[in-house]
All heavy atoms as a GROMACS GRO file, in nm:
protein
  610
    1MET      N    1   0.557   9.642   2.332
    1MET     CA    2   0.467   9.744   2.284
    1MET      C    3   0.406   9.823   2.399
    1MET      O    4   0.385   9.942   2.386
    1MET     CB    5   0.358   9.675   2.200
    1MET     CG    6   0.272   9.773   2.128
    1MET     SD    7   0.368   9.857   2.003
    1MET     CE    8   0.245   9.947   1.922
    2GLN      N    9   0.377   9.756   2.510
    2GLN     CA   10   0.320   9.826   2.626
    2GLN      C   11   0.420   9.926   2.683
    2GLN      O   12   0.381  10.033   2.728
    2GLN     CB   13   0.280   9.727   2.733
    2GLN     CG   14   0.159   9.644   2.698
    2GLN     CD   15   0.127   9.543   2.806
    2GLN    OE1   16   0.212   9.513   2.889
    2GLN    NE2   17   0.007   9.491   2.804
    3TYR      N   18   0.548   9.890   2.679
    3TYR     CA   19   0.650   9.981   2.732
    3TYR      C   20   0.659  10.108   2.647
    3TYR      O   21   0.672  10.218   2.700
    3TYR     CB   22   0.786   9.912   2.738
    3TYR     CG   23   0.794   9.805   2.843
    3TYR    CD1   24   0.799   9.671   2.809
    3TYR    CD2   25   0.794   9.838   2.978
    3TYR    CE1   26   0.806   9.572   2.905
    3TYR    CE2   27   0.800   9.740   3.076
    3TYR     CZ   28   0.806   9.608   3.039
    3TYR     OH   29   0.811   9.511   3.135
    4LEU      N   30   0.651  10.092   2.516
    4LEU     CA   31   0.656  10.208   2.427
    4LEU      C   32   0.534  10.298   2.448
    4LEU      O   33   0.548  10.421   2.454
    4LEU     CB   34   0.664  10.162   2.281
    4LEU     CG   35   0.669  10.272   2.176
    4LEU    CD1   36   0.793  10.358   2.196
    4LEU    CD2   37   0.667  10.212   2.038
    5GLN      N   38   0.417  10.237   2.460
    5GLN     CA   39   0.297  10.317   2.483
    5GLN      C   40   0.304  10.391   2.616
    5GLN      O   41   0.268  10.509   2.624
    5GLN     CB   42   0.173  10.228   2.481
    5GLN     CG   43   0.137  10.176   2.344
    5GLN     CD   44   0.021  10.079   2.348
    5GLN    OE1   45  -0.014  10.028   2.454
    5GLN    NE2   46  -0.036  10.052   2.232
    6GLY      N   47   0.352  10.324   2.720
    6GLY     CA   48   0.365  10.389   2.849
    6GLY      C   49   0.467  10.501   2.845
    6GLY      O   50   0.446  10.609   2.902
    7ALA      N   51   0.579  10.477   2.775
    7ALA     CA   52   0.683  10.579   2.766
    7ALA      C   53   0.632  10.702   2.692
    7ALA      O   54   0.655  10.816   2.735
    7ALA     CB   55   0.807  10.522   2.696
    8LEU      N   56   0.562  10.681   2.581
    8LEU     CA   57   0.511  10.794   2.504
    8LEU      C   58   0.403  10.871   2.580
    8LEU      O   59   0.401  10.994   2.580
    8LEU     CB   60   0.458  10.747   2.369
    8LEU     CG   61   0.562  10.700   2.269
    8LEU    CD1   62   0.495  10.646   2.144
    8LEU    CD2   63   0.658  10.810   2.234
    9LYS      N   64   0.313  10.797   2.645
    9LYS     CA   65   0.204  10.862   2.719
    9LYS      C   66   0.259  10.947   2.833
    9LYS      O   67   0.223  11.064   2.847
    9LYS     CB   68   0.109  10.756   2.772
    9LYS     CG   69  -0.014  10.813   2.840
    9LYS     CD   70  -0.117  10.706   2.865
    9LYS     CE   71  -0.102  10.652   3.005
    9LYS     NZ   72  -0.209  10.560   3.043
   10TRP      N   73   0.347  10.890   2.912
   10TRP     CA   74   0.404  10.964   3.025
   10TRP      C   75   0.500  11.073   2.978
   10TRP      O   76   0.507  11.180   3.039
   10TRP     CB   77   0.474  10.869   3.121
   10TRP     CG   78   0.380  10.795   3.209
   10TRP    CD1   79   0.306  10.687   3.177
   10TRP    CD2   80   0.349  10.826   3.344
   10TRP    NE1   81   0.232  10.647   3.286
   10TRP    CE2   82   0.256  10.730   3.389
   10TRP    CE3   83   0.393  10.924   3.432
   10TRP    CZ2   84   0.204  10.731   3.517
   10TRP    CZ3   85   0.341  10.925   3.560
   10TRP    CH2   86   0.247  10.829   3.602
   11GLY      N   87   0.575  11.046   2.872
   11GLY     CA   88   0.670  11.147   2.821
   11GLY      C   89   0.600  11.271   2.769
   11GLY      O   90   0.637  11.384   2.802
   12PHE      N   91   0.498  11.250   2.685
   12PHE     CA   92   0.425  11.366   2.633
   12PHE      C   93   0.342  11.433   2.741
   12PHE      O   94   0.320  11.554   2.737
   12PHE     CB   95   0.342  11.327   2.512
   12PHE     CG   96   0.426  11.304   2.389
   12PHE    CD1   97   0.427  11.181   2.326
   12PHE    CD2   98   0.506  11.405   2.338
   12PHE    CE1   99   0.506  11.159   2.214
   12PHE    CE2  100   0.585  11.385   2.227
   12PHE     CZ  101   0.585  11.261   2.164
   13GLY      N  102   0.297  11.357   2.838
   13GLY     CA  103   0.228  11.416   2.953
   13GLY      C  104   0.321  11.507   3.032
   13GLY      O  105   0.280  11.614   3.080
   14ALA      N  106   0.447  11.467   3.045
   14ALA     CA  107   0.545  11.550   3.115
   14ALA      C  108   0.573  11.679   3.038
   14ALA      O  109   0.589  11.786   3.098
   14ALA     CB  110   0.675  11.472   3.136
   15ILE      N  111   0.578  11.670   2.905
   15ILE     CA  112   0.599  11.791   2.824
   15ILE      C  113   0.480  11.886   2.839
   15ILE      O  114   0.499  12.008   2.855
   15ILE     CB  115   0.622  11.755   2.676
   15ILE    CG1  116   0.759  11.687   2.661
   15ILE    CG2  117   0.616  11.878   2.588
   15ILE    CD1  118   0.786  11.637   2.522
   16VAL      N  119   0.360  11.833   2.836
   16VAL     CA  120   0.240  11.917   2.852
   16VAL      C  121   0.241  11.983   2.990
   16VAL      O  122   0.211  12.103   3.003
   16VAL     CB  123   0.112  11.835   2.829
   16VAL    CG1  124  -0.011  11.910   2.872
   16VAL    CG2  125   0.102  11.794   2.683
   17ALA      N  126   0.277  11.908   3.093
   17ALA     CA  127   0.284  11.965   3.228
   17ALA      C  128   0.389  12.076   3.234
   17ALA      O  129   0.367  12.180   3.299
   17ALA     CB  130   0.315  11.856   3.330
   18LEU      N  131   0.503  12.056   3.168
   18LEU     CA  132   0.608  12.158   3.164
   18LEU      C  133   0.557  12.285   3.097
   18LEU      O  134   0.577  12.396   3.148
   18LEU     CB  135   0.732  12.105   3.093
   18LEU     CG  136   0.842  12.207   3.063
   18LEU    CD1  137   0.916  12.242   3.192
   18LEU    CD2  138   0.938  12.156   2.959
   19LEU      N  139   0.492  12.270   2.982
   19LEU     CA  140   0.443  12.388   2.909
   19LEU      C  141   0.334  12.461   2.987
   19LEU      O  142   0.332  12.585   2.989
   19LEU     CB  143   0.392  12.346   2.772
   19LEU     CG  144   0.499  12.295   2.675
   19LEU    CD1  145   0.434  12.249   2.545
   19LEU    CD2  146   0.604  12.400   2.649
   20ILE      N  147   0.245  12.388   3.051
   20ILE     CA  148   0.140  12.452   3.131
   20ILE      C  149   0.201  12.526   3.249
   20ILE      O  150   0.162  12.639   3.280
   20ILE     CB  151   0.037  12.348   3.177
   20ILE    CG1  152  -0.047  12.301   3.058
   20ILE    CG2  153  -0.054  12.405   3.285
   20ILE    CD1  154  -0.138  12.185   3.089
   21GLY      N  155   0.298  12.464   3.314
   21GLY     CA  156   0.365  12.530   3.426
   21GLY      C  157   0.438  12.656   3.384
   21GLY      O  158   0.430  12.759   3.452
   22CYS      N  159   0.510  12.650   3.272
   22CYS     CA  160   0.581  12.768   3.224
   22CYS      C  161   0.484  12.880   3.184
   22CYS      O  162   0.509  12.997   3.212
   22CYS     CB  163   0.669  12.731   3.105
   22CYS     SG  164   0.811  12.631   3.147
   23PHE      N  165   0.374  12.843   3.119
   23PHE     CA  166   0.275  12.943   3.080
   23PHE      C  167   0.213  13.010   3.203
   23PHE      O  168   0.200  13.132   3.208
   23PHE     CB  169   0.166  12.880   2.993
   23PHE     CG  170   0.064  12.978   2.947
   23PHE    CD1  171   0.091  13.064   2.843
   23PHE    CD2  172  -0.060  12.984   3.008
   23PHE    CE1  173  -0.003  13.157   2.800
   23PHE    CE2  174  -0.155  13.075   2.967
   23PHE     CZ  175  -0.127  13.162   2.862
   24ASN      N  176   0.178  12.929   3.303
   24ASN     CA  177   0.121  12.985   3.425
   24ASN      C  178   0.220  13.076   3.496
   24ASN      O  179   0.180  13.179   3.553
   24ASN     CB  180   0.074  12.874   3.519
   24ASN     CG  181  -0.054  12.811   3.472
   24ASN    OD1  182  -0.131  12.872   3.399
   24ASN    ND2  183  -0.076  12.688   3.512
   25TYR      N  184   0.347  13.040   3.497
   25TYR     CA  185   0.449  13.125   3.557
   25TYR      C  186   0.456  13.259   3.484
   25TYR      O  187   0.466  13.366   3.545
   25TYR     CB  188   0.584  13.055   3.554
   25TYR     CG  189   0.696  13.136   3.616
   25TYR    CD1  190   0.710  13.143   3.755
   25TYR    CD2  191   0.785  13.207   3.538
   25TYR    CE1  192   0.810  13.218   3.813
   25TYR    CE2  193   0.887  13.282   3.595
   25TYR     CZ  194   0.899  13.287   3.732
   25TYR     OH  195   0.998  13.362   3.789
   26GLY      N  196   0.450  13.254   3.352
   26GLY     CA  197   0.457  13.376   3.273
   26GLY      C  198   0.336  13.466   3.287
   26GLY      O  199   0.345  13.586   3.262
   27LEU      N  200   0.222  13.410   3.323
   27LEU     CA  201   0.104  13.494   3.342
   27LEU      C  202   0.123  13.596   3.455
   27LEU      O  203   0.064  13.704   3.451
   27LEU     CB  204  -0.018  13.408   3.373
   27LEU     CG  205  -0.080  13.332   3.256
   27LEU    CD1  206  -0.195  13.245   3.306
   27LEU    CD2  207  -0.128  13.426   3.148
   28PHE      N  208   0.204  13.561   3.553
   28PHE     CA  209   0.218  13.647   3.670
   28PHE      C  210   0.357  13.709   3.686
   28PHE      O  211   0.381  13.782   3.780
   28PHE     CB  212   0.184  13.566   3.796
   28PHE     CG  213   0.046  13.509   3.792
   28PHE    CD1  214   0.026  13.375   3.767
   28PHE    CD2  215  -0.064  13.591   3.809
   28PHE    CE1  216  -0.102  13.322   3.761
   28PHE    CE2  217  -0.193  13.539   3.803
   28PHE     CZ  218  -0.211  13.405   3.779
   29ASN      N  219   0.450  13.676   3.594
   29ASN     CA  220   0.585  13.729   3.603
   29ASN      C  221   0.628  13.785   3.468
   29ASN      O  222   0.595  13.733   3.363
   29ASN     CB  223   0.683  13.618   3.645
   29ASN     CG  224   0.656  13.570   3.784
   29ASN    OD1  225   0.674  13.643   3.880
   29ASN    ND2  226   0.608  13.447   3.796
   30ARG      N  227   0.706  13.890   3.474
   30ARG     CA  228   0.755  13.957   3.355
   30ARG      C  229   0.864  13.873   3.290
   30ARG      O  230   0.950  13.818   3.358
   30ARG     CB  231   0.810  14.094   3.394
   30ARG     CG  232   0.851  14.178   3.281
   30ARG     CD  233   0.878  14.319   3.327
   30ARG     NE  234   0.906  14.400   3.210
   30ARG     CZ  235   1.023  14.458   3.188
   30ARG    NH1  236   1.118  14.451   3.278
   30ARG    NH2  237   1.042  14.527   3.078
   31PHE      N  238   0.863  13.864   3.157
   31PHE     CA  239   0.966  13.792   3.084
   31PHE      C  240   1.072  13.889   3.038
   31PHE      O  241   1.044  13.988   2.971
   31PHE     CB  242   0.905  13.722   2.962
   31PHE     CG  243   1.005  13.649   2.878
   31PHE    CD1  244   1.051  13.525   2.918
   31PHE    CD2  245   1.054  13.703   2.760
   31PHE    CE1  246   1.144  13.456   2.842
   31PHE    CE2  247   1.146  13.635   2.684
   31PHE     CZ  248   1.192  13.511   2.724
   32VAL      N  249   1.197  13.861   3.076
   32VAL     CA  250   1.310  13.942   3.032
   32VAL      C  251   1.422  13.846   2.997
   32VAL      O  252   1.464  13.764   3.079
   32VAL     CB  253   1.357  14.040   3.142
   32VAL    CG1  254   1.477  14.118   3.095
   32VAL    CG2  255   1.246  14.132   3.184
   33PHE      N  256   1.472  13.856   2.873
   33PHE     CA  257   1.584  13.772   2.832
   33PHE      C  258   1.666  13.846   2.728
   33PHE      O  259   1.614  13.880   2.620
   33PHE     CB  260   1.533  13.639   2.775
   33PHE     CG  261   1.643  13.547   2.734
   33PHE    CD1  262   1.718  13.482   2.829
   33PHE    CD2  263   1.672  13.527   2.601
   33PHE    CE1  264   1.820  13.397   2.792
   33PHE    CE2  265   1.774  13.442   2.563
   33PHE     CZ  266   1.848  13.376   2.658
   34LEU      N  267   1.790  13.871   2.760
   34LEU     CA  268   1.886  13.939   2.673
   34LEU      C  269   1.828  14.064   2.607
   34LEU      O  270   1.836  14.171   2.662
   34LEU     CB  271   1.941  13.843   2.568
   34LEU     CG  272   2.029  13.730   2.621
   34LEU    CD1  273   2.076  13.644   2.505
   34LEU    CD2  274   2.149  13.781   2.696
   35HIS      N  275   1.769  14.052   2.489
   35HIS     CA  276   1.722  14.170   2.417
   35HIS      C  277   1.571  14.178   2.407
   35HIS      O  278   1.518  14.266   2.340
   35HIS     CB  279   1.781  14.170   2.276
   35HIS     CG  280   1.743  14.050   2.197
   35HIS    ND1  281   1.810  13.932   2.208
   35HIS    CD2  282   1.643  14.029   2.109
   35HIS    CE1  283   1.754  13.843   2.128
   35HIS    NE2  284   1.652  13.899   2.067
   36GLY      N  285   1.498  14.088   2.474
   36GLY     CA  286   1.352  14.090   2.466
   36GLY      C  287   1.289  14.101   2.603
   36GLY      O  288   1.347  14.059   2.703
   37ALA      N  289   1.172  14.159   2.606
   37ALA     CA  290   1.098  14.170   2.732
   37ALA      C  291   0.949  14.171   2.702
   37ALA      O  292   0.906  14.211   2.593
   37ALA     CB  293   1.136  14.299   2.805
   38ALA      N  294   0.872  14.125   2.798
   38ALA     CA  295   0.727  14.125   2.786
   38ALA      C  296   0.667  14.145   2.925
   38ALA      O  297   0.717  14.088   3.022
   38ALA     CB  298   0.677  13.994   2.726
   39PRO      N  299   0.562  14.226   2.934
   39PRO     CA  300   0.496  14.243   3.064
   39PRO      C  301   0.424  14.115   3.103
   39PRO      O  302   0.396  14.029   3.021
   39PRO     CB  303   0.398  14.357   3.040
   39PRO     CG  304   0.372  14.354   2.894
   39PRO     CD  305   0.498  14.305   2.829
   40ALA      N  306   0.394  14.103   3.231
   40ALA     CA  307   0.322  13.985   3.280
   40ALA      C  308   0.188  13.974   3.209
   40ALA      O  309   0.118  14.073   3.189
   40ALA     CB  310   0.302  13.995   3.430
   41GLY      N  311   0.155  13.854   3.168
   41GLY     CA  312   0.029  13.831   3.098
   41GLY      C  313   0.044  13.722   2.993
   41GLY      O  314   0.136  13.640   2.999
   42ILE      N  315  -0.045  13.724   2.896
   42ILE     CA  316  -0.048  13.619   2.793
   42ILE      C  317   0.082  13.618   2.713
   42ILE      O  318   0.139  13.511   2.686
   42ILE     CB  319  -0.168  13.641   2.697
   42ILE    CG1  320  -0.300  13.636   2.772
   42ILE    CG2  321  -0.165  13.540   2.584
   42ILE    CD1  322  -0.342  13.499   2.814
   43GLU      N  323   0.131  13.733   2.674
   43GLU     CA  324   0.253  13.740   2.593
   43GLU      C  325   0.373  13.684   2.669
   43GLU      O  326   0.453  13.608   2.614
   43GLU     CB  327   0.279  13.885   2.552
   43GLU     CG  328   0.395  13.901   2.457
   43GLU     CD  329   0.414  14.046   2.414
   43GLU    OE1  330   0.326  14.130   2.442
   43GLU    OE2  331   0.517  14.074   2.354
   44SER      N  332   0.384  13.718   2.795
   44SER     CA  333   0.492  13.665   2.877
   44SER      C  334   0.475  13.514   2.898
   44SER      O  335   0.573  13.439   2.895
   44SER     CB  336   0.495  13.736   3.012
   44SER     OG  337   0.596  13.683   3.094
   45GLY      N  338   0.354  13.468   2.916
   45GLY     CA  339   0.328  13.325   2.932
   45GLY      C  340   0.368  13.247   2.810
   45GLY      O  341   0.430  13.140   2.819
   46LEU      N  342   0.334  13.298   2.692
   46LEU     CA  343   0.373  13.230   2.568
   46LEU      C  344   0.525  13.232   2.549
   46LEU      O  345   0.583  13.134   2.502
   46LEU     CB  346   0.304  13.294   2.449
   46LEU     CG  347   0.153  13.273   2.441
   46LEU    CD1  348   0.092  13.354   2.327
   46LEU    CD2  349   0.122  13.126   2.425
   47ALA      N  350   0.588  13.343   2.586
   47ALA     CA  351   0.734  13.351   2.573
   47ALA      C  352   0.803  13.250   2.664
   47ALA      O  353   0.897  13.181   2.621
   47ALA     CB  354   0.780  13.493   2.605
   48TYR      N  355   0.758  13.240   2.788
   48TYR     CA  356   0.816  13.140   2.880
   48TYR      C  357   0.791  12.998   2.829
   48TYR      O  358   0.880  12.914   2.834
   48TYR     CB  359   0.758  13.156   3.021
   48TYR     CG  360   0.833  13.253   3.108
   48TYR    CD1  361   0.775  13.373   3.146
   48TYR    CD2  362   0.960  13.223   3.153
   48TYR    CE1  363   0.843  13.463   3.226
   48TYR    CE2  364   1.029  13.312   3.234
   48TYR     CZ  365   0.970  13.432   3.270
   48TYR     OH  366   1.038  13.519   3.348
   49ALA      N  367   0.670  12.972   2.782
   49ALA     CA  368   0.638  12.838   2.735
   49ALA      C  369   0.723  12.801   2.613
   49ALA      O  370   0.774  12.689   2.605
   49ALA     CB  371   0.490  12.828   2.701
   50MET      N  372   0.742  12.894   2.521
   50MET     CA  373   0.824  12.864   2.403
   50MET      C  374   0.972  12.850   2.439
   50MET      O  375   1.038  12.756   2.397
   50MET     CB  376   0.806  12.974   2.297
   50MET     CG  377   0.674  12.966   2.225
   50MET     SD  378   0.662  13.075   2.084
   50MET     CE  379   0.676  13.236   2.160
   51PHE      N  380   1.022  12.944   2.517
   51PHE     CA  381   1.165  12.944   2.549
   51PHE      C  382   1.204  12.824   2.633
   51PHE      O  383   1.294  12.748   2.597
   51PHE     CB  384   1.200  13.075   2.621
   51PHE     CG  385   1.347  13.089   2.650
   51PHE    CD1  386   1.437  13.109   2.547
   51PHE    CD2  387   1.394  13.082   2.779
   51PHE    CE1  388   1.572  13.122   2.573
   51PHE    CE2  389   1.528  13.093   2.806
   51PHE     CZ  390   1.617  13.114   2.703
   52PHE      N  391   1.137  12.805   2.745
   52PHE     CA  392   1.172  12.693   2.832
   52PHE      C  393   1.118  12.560   2.779
   52PHE      O  394   1.169  12.454   2.814
   52PHE     CB  395   1.125  12.719   2.974
   52PHE     CG  396   1.205  12.826   3.041
   52PHE    CD1  397   1.150  12.950   3.065
   52PHE    CD2  398   1.337  12.804   3.076
   52PHE    CE1  399   1.224  13.051   3.124
   52PHE    CE2  400   1.411  12.903   3.136
   52PHE     CZ  401   1.356  13.027   3.160
   53GLY      N  402   1.016  12.566   2.693
   53GLY     CA  403   0.968  12.445   2.628
   53GLY      C  404   1.072  12.389   2.533
   53GLY      O  405   1.093  12.267   2.527
   54MET      N  406   1.140  12.475   2.459
   54MET     CA  407   1.244  12.428   2.368
   54MET      C  408   1.364  12.373   2.445
   54MET      O  409   1.426  12.275   2.403
   54MET     CB  410   1.290  12.541   2.276
   54MET     CG  411   1.191  12.573   2.167
   54MET     SD  412   1.253  12.688   2.046
   54MET     CE  413   1.266  12.839   2.140
   55ILE      N  414   1.397  12.435   2.556
   55ILE     CA  415   1.514  12.391   2.633
   55ILE      C  416   1.480  12.269   2.718
   55ILE      O  417   1.557  12.173   2.724
   55ILE     CB  418   1.564  12.505   2.723
   55ILE    CG1  419   1.622  12.617   2.637
   55ILE    CG2  420   1.670  12.455   2.821
   55ILE    CD1  421   1.656  12.742   2.714
   56GLY      N  422   1.365  12.268   2.781
   56GLY     CA  423   1.334  12.163   2.878
   56GLY      C  424   1.259  12.043   2.824
   56GLY      O  425   1.251  11.940   2.892
   57SER      N  426   1.201  12.052   2.705
   57SER     CA  427   1.121  11.942   2.652
   57SER      C  428   1.197  11.811   2.638
   57SER      O  429   1.144  11.706   2.673
   57SER     CB  430   1.058  11.981   2.519
   57SER     OG  431   0.956  12.074   2.540
   58PRO      N  432   1.320  11.810   2.586
   58PRO     CA  433   1.390  11.681   2.577
   58PRO      C  434   1.413  11.616   2.712
   58PRO      O  435   1.400  11.494   2.726
   58PRO     CB  436   1.524  11.717   2.511
   58PRO     CG  437   1.499  11.844   2.440
   58PRO     CD  438   1.395  11.917   2.519
   59PHE      N  439   1.444  11.696   2.813
   59PHE     CA  440   1.465  11.642   2.947
   59PHE      C  441   1.334  11.592   3.008
   59PHE      O  442   1.331  11.486   3.070
   59PHE     CB  443   1.528  11.748   3.038
   59PHE     CG  444   1.661  11.796   2.988
   59PHE    CD1  445   1.675  11.926   2.940
   59PHE    CD2  446   1.771  11.712   2.986
   59PHE    CE1  447   1.797  11.970   2.893
   59PHE    CE2  448   1.892  11.756   2.939
   59PHE     CZ  449   1.906  11.885   2.892
   60ALA      N  450   1.227  11.668   2.988
   60ALA     CA  451   1.096  11.626   3.039
   60ALA      C  452   1.051  11.498   2.970
   60ALA      O  453   0.996  11.408   3.034
   60ALA     CB  454   0.993  11.737   3.018
   61LEU      N  455   1.074  11.487   2.839
   61LEU     CA  456   1.037  11.366   2.766
   61LEU      C  457   1.114  11.246   2.817
   61LEU      O  458   1.057  11.139   2.839
   61LEU     CB  459   1.061  11.385   2.616
   61LEU     CG  460   1.027  11.265   2.528
   61LEU    CD1  461   0.877  11.243   2.526
   61LEU    CD2  462   1.080  11.286   2.388
   62LEU      N  463   1.243  11.262   2.838
   62LEU     CA  464   1.326  11.152   2.886
   62LEU      C  465   1.283  11.107   3.026
   62LEU      O  466   1.264  10.988   3.050
   62LEU     CB  467   1.474  11.193   2.889
   62LEU     CG  468   1.572  11.090   2.939
   62LEU    CD1  469   1.573  10.968   2.848
   62LEU    CD2  470   1.709  11.150   2.952
   63ILE      N  471   1.265  11.200   3.116
   63ILE     CA  472   1.226  11.167   3.253
   63ILE      C  473   1.085  11.106   3.255
   63ILE      O  474   1.060  11.005   3.322
   63ILE     CB  475   1.235  11.291   3.344
   63ILE    CG1  476   1.381  11.331   3.361
   63ILE    CG2  477   1.170  11.264   3.479
   63ILE    CD1  478   1.402  11.466   3.424
   64GLY      N  479   0.993  11.165   3.180
   64GLY     CA  480   0.857  11.111   3.173
   64GLY      C  481   0.854  10.971   3.112
   64GLY      O  482   0.780  10.884   3.157
   65ALA      N  483   0.936  10.947   3.009
   65ALA     CA  484   0.942  10.814   2.948
   65ALA      C  485   0.996  10.711   3.045
   65ALA      O  486   0.946  10.599   3.052
   65ALA     CB  487   1.028  10.819   2.822
   66LEU      N  488   1.098  10.747   3.121
   66LEU     CA  489   1.153  10.654   3.219
   66LEU      C  490   1.050  10.622   3.328
   66LEU      O  491   1.038  10.506   3.370
   66LEU     CB  492   1.280  10.711   3.281
   66LEU     CG  493   1.402  10.718   3.188
   66LEU    CD1  494   1.516  10.792   3.257
   66LEU    CD2  495   1.444  10.581   3.143
   67VAL      N  496   0.977  10.721   3.371
   67VAL     CA  497   0.872  10.698   3.471
   67VAL      C  498   0.762  10.611   3.412
   67VAL      O  499   0.710  10.521   3.479
   67VAL     CB  500   0.815  10.832   3.523
   67VAL    CG1  501   0.690  10.812   3.606
   67VAL    CG2  502   0.920  10.906   3.603
   68GLY      N  503   0.726  10.633   3.286
   68GLY     CA  504   0.624  10.552   3.221
   68GLY      C  505   0.665  10.406   3.208
   68GLY      O  506   0.585  10.316   3.234
   69VAL      N  507   0.790  10.382   3.169
   69VAL     CA  508   0.839  10.244   3.157
   69VAL      C  509   0.843  10.178   3.295
   69VAL      O  510   0.804  10.061   3.310
   69VAL     CB  511   0.978  10.241   3.090
   69VAL    CG1  512   1.043  10.106   3.103
   69VAL    CG2  513   0.966  10.280   2.944
   70ALA      N  514   0.887  10.251   3.396
   70ALA     CA  515   0.890  10.196   3.532
   70ALA      C  516   0.749  10.164   3.582
   70ALA      O  517   0.728  10.063   3.649
   70ALA     CB  518   0.959  10.294   3.626
   71THR      N  519   0.653  10.248   3.547
   71THR     CA  520   0.515  10.225   3.588
   71THR      C  521   0.458  10.100   3.522
   71THR      O  522   0.393  10.018   3.587
   71THR     CB  523   0.427  10.347   3.553
   71THR    OG1  524   0.481  10.462   3.616
   71THR    CG2  525   0.284  10.327   3.597
   72VAL      N  526   0.483  10.084   3.391
   72VAL     CA  527   0.434   9.965   3.321
   72VAL      C  528   0.501   9.840   3.378
   72VAL      O  529   0.435   9.738   3.400
   72VAL     CB  530   0.461   9.978   3.170
   72VAL    CG1  531   0.433   9.846   3.099
   72VAL    CG2  532   0.376  10.088   3.110
   73TRP      N  533   0.630   9.847   3.402
   73TRP     CA  534   0.702   9.733   3.460
   73TRP      C  535   0.646   9.697   3.597
   73TRP      O  536   0.626   9.580   3.628
   73TRP     CB  537   0.851   9.765   3.471
   73TRP     CG  538   0.928   9.658   3.540
   73TRP    CD1  539   0.974   9.542   3.485
   73TRP    CD2  540   0.967   9.655   3.677
   73TRP    NE1  541   1.040   9.468   3.579
   73TRP    CE2  542   1.038   9.535   3.698
   73TRP    CE3  543   0.950   9.743   3.784
   73TRP    CZ2  544   1.090   9.502   3.822
   73TRP    CZ3  545   1.003   9.709   3.906
   73TRP    CH2  546   1.071   9.589   3.925
   74TRP      N  547   0.620   9.797   3.680
   74TRP     CA  548   0.567   9.776   3.815
   74TRP      C  549   0.428   9.710   3.810
   74TRP      O  550   0.400   9.619   3.885
   74TRP     CB  551   0.561   9.908   3.890
   74TRP     CG  552   0.515   9.894   4.031
   74TRP    CD1  553   0.388   9.908   4.078
   74TRP    CD2  554   0.594   9.860   4.144
   74TRP    NE1  555   0.384   9.888   4.212
   74TRP    CE2  556   0.510   9.858   4.256
   74TRP    CE3  557   0.728   9.832   4.162
   74TRP    CZ2  558   0.554   9.829   4.382
   74TRP    CZ3  559   0.773   9.803   4.289
   74TRP    CH2  560   0.688   9.801   4.398
   75ARG      N  561   0.345   9.759   3.719
   75ARG     CA  562   0.209   9.703   3.709
   75ARG      C  563   0.212   9.559   3.657
   75ARG      O  564   0.132   9.477   3.700
   75ARG     CB  565   0.124   9.789   3.617
   75ARG     CG  566   0.085   9.920   3.680
   75ARG     CD  567  -0.002  10.003   3.590
   75ARG     NE  568  -0.036  10.128   3.654
   75ARG     CZ  569  -0.085  10.233   3.590
   75ARG    NH1  570  -0.107  10.226   3.461
   75ARG    NH2  571  -0.112  10.343   3.656
   76LYS      N  572   0.302   9.530   3.562
   76LYS     CA  573   0.312   9.393   3.509
   76LYS      C  574   0.365   9.297   3.615
   76LYS      O  575   0.324   9.183   3.623
   76LYS     CB  576   0.404   9.389   3.388
   76LYS     CG  577   0.341   9.446   3.262
   76LYS     CD  578   0.438   9.444   3.148
   76LYS     CE  579   0.412   9.318   3.068
   76LYS     NZ  580   0.492   9.313   2.944
   77ARG      N  581   0.456   9.346   3.696
   77ARG     CA  582   0.519   9.261   3.798
   77ARG      C  583   0.423   9.230   3.913
   77ARG      O  584   0.428   9.123   3.970
   77ARG     CB  585   0.644   9.330   3.850
   77ARG     CG  586   0.721   9.248   3.951
   77ARG     CD  587   0.856   9.312   3.974
   77ARG     NE  588   0.920   9.262   4.092
   77ARG     CZ  589   0.996   9.153   4.095
   77ARG    NH1  590   1.016   9.085   3.986
   77ARG    NH2  591   1.052   9.115   4.208
   78HIS      N  592   0.337   9.323   3.946
   78HIS     CA  593   0.249   9.307   4.063
   78HIS      C  594   0.103   9.281   4.024
   78HIS      O  595   0.012   9.329   4.089
   78HIS     CB  596   0.257   9.431   4.152
   78HIS     CG  597   0.389   9.442   4.220
   78HIS    ND1  598   0.493   9.512   4.164
   78HIS    CD2  599   0.434   9.391   4.336
   78HIS    CE1  600   0.597   9.504   4.245
   78HIS    NE2  601   0.564   9.432   4.350
   79GLN      N  602   0.081   9.202   3.922
   79GLN     CA  603  -0.056   9.166   3.884
   79GLN      C  604  -0.098   9.040   3.955
   79GLN      O  605  -0.029   8.951   3.981
   79GLN     CB  606  -0.066   9.144   3.733
   79GLN     CG  607  -0.083   9.273   3.659
   79GLN     CD  608  -0.106   9.249   3.510
   79GLN    OE1  609  -0.085   9.139   3.460
   79GLN    NE2  610  -0.147   9.352   3.442
   0.00000   0.00000   0.00000
């Protein structure tokens, strides 16, 4: 149960970090993709967060979950 809690906590934390990073990138950079564009600002930040959030969230969740499980294992081993 501790491994699952650690995996979920770190996994969702990684997704939140990804979305915040993408939004911050979009605040200062113009979004252009195929047929859509947005000037730098809130609209571009939301577009980057949605677009790269959909693509990168599964990878961020997997990597964050693995780090969370490794962290729980490390703490249990070195108590």
